[in-house]
N, C-alpha and C positions, 0 to 999 in steps of 0.2 A: 668337625661336626658342630662345634660351638660357633665357628665363624659362619657356617651356613645358616644356623638358627638366627644369628644376629642379622644377616642379610635379609632373610625372609621377614623378620619382625620389623626391621627398619623400612623395608619396601612397603609393607602393609601400612605402617604408620604414615609414611610419606604420601602414599596414594590416597588414604582416607582423609588426611589433613588438607589435601588440595581442594576438596569439596567445601570445606568450611572457610577457606581463605577468600573466596569470591562472594561478593554480595549478590543476593538473588536479583534477577531482573524482573521489574514490575511489568506485567502485561499491559500493553497500551489499550485503551478503551476506544472502540470504534465509534462510540456515541458522544465523543467530545464535541463541544460546540464548534461549528465551522465559522471562521472569520467572515465578516460581511464582504461582499464584492468579489472581484476576481482575485484568484490566488497568485502570488508571485511565481515566476517560472521555476524557482528552486524548490518550491513546496508541492508543485503539481505532480501527480503520478505520471510516469512516462510510459509511452507505448511506441512501438516502431510504426510510425505513420509517415515515413519519409515519402515525398512525392505528392502528398496531398496539400491543398492550400491551408494556410494557418487557421482560417475559420472552421474548416472541416475537422482539423486536428483538435481544436479547442472544443468543438461540439461533441466529438467522439469521446473525449476524456470526460466531459461533464455528463454525458449520457451513460457511459459505462459505469462511472462512479456512483451515479444515481441508482442504477440497477443493482449494484453491489451493496447499496445502502451504507456507503462510507461517509465520513464527514466532508469529503471533497465533492460529493454529489450536489449538483445544482442544475437548474434550468433557467437560463436567462430568457425570461418570457419575451421581453422587448426584442432582443436579438433573434430569438427563435422565430418570431413573427415577421421580421424584416430581412433576415439574412438566410437565403436559401442554402448556402454552403454550411453554415452553422446548423441549420435545421436538419440537413441530410446527415451530417456527422453525428448529431445528438441522437437521431433515430437509429442509425446504424449501431452506435456504441451501446445504446440502451438495449436494443434487440439482441445483439450478440452476447453481451455480458449477462443478460437475464437468462439466456439459454444455458450458459456455462455455470451459473449459480444454482440451477435447479437440482 
């Protein structure tokens, strides 16, 4: 009986101490300033857009992130005006992600 009580108390202490050993994770702010210019590939959000041209993929990511109002959102106005693939990707990404976030 005494051993059982020891095991129960030890287990309770072990379980409750686990919560205090880990530092809390700070939530990331979606409103952090976005670096100027294009983001390096390692920091860009990823989407499964295999089979599409690079300009369409980049436009989709920029449009979708703009619709979701994340720090990655941008619209490269010069490229949007001159590159039809980028423009199509941006429009599709913006429209589809805007619908999902409503």
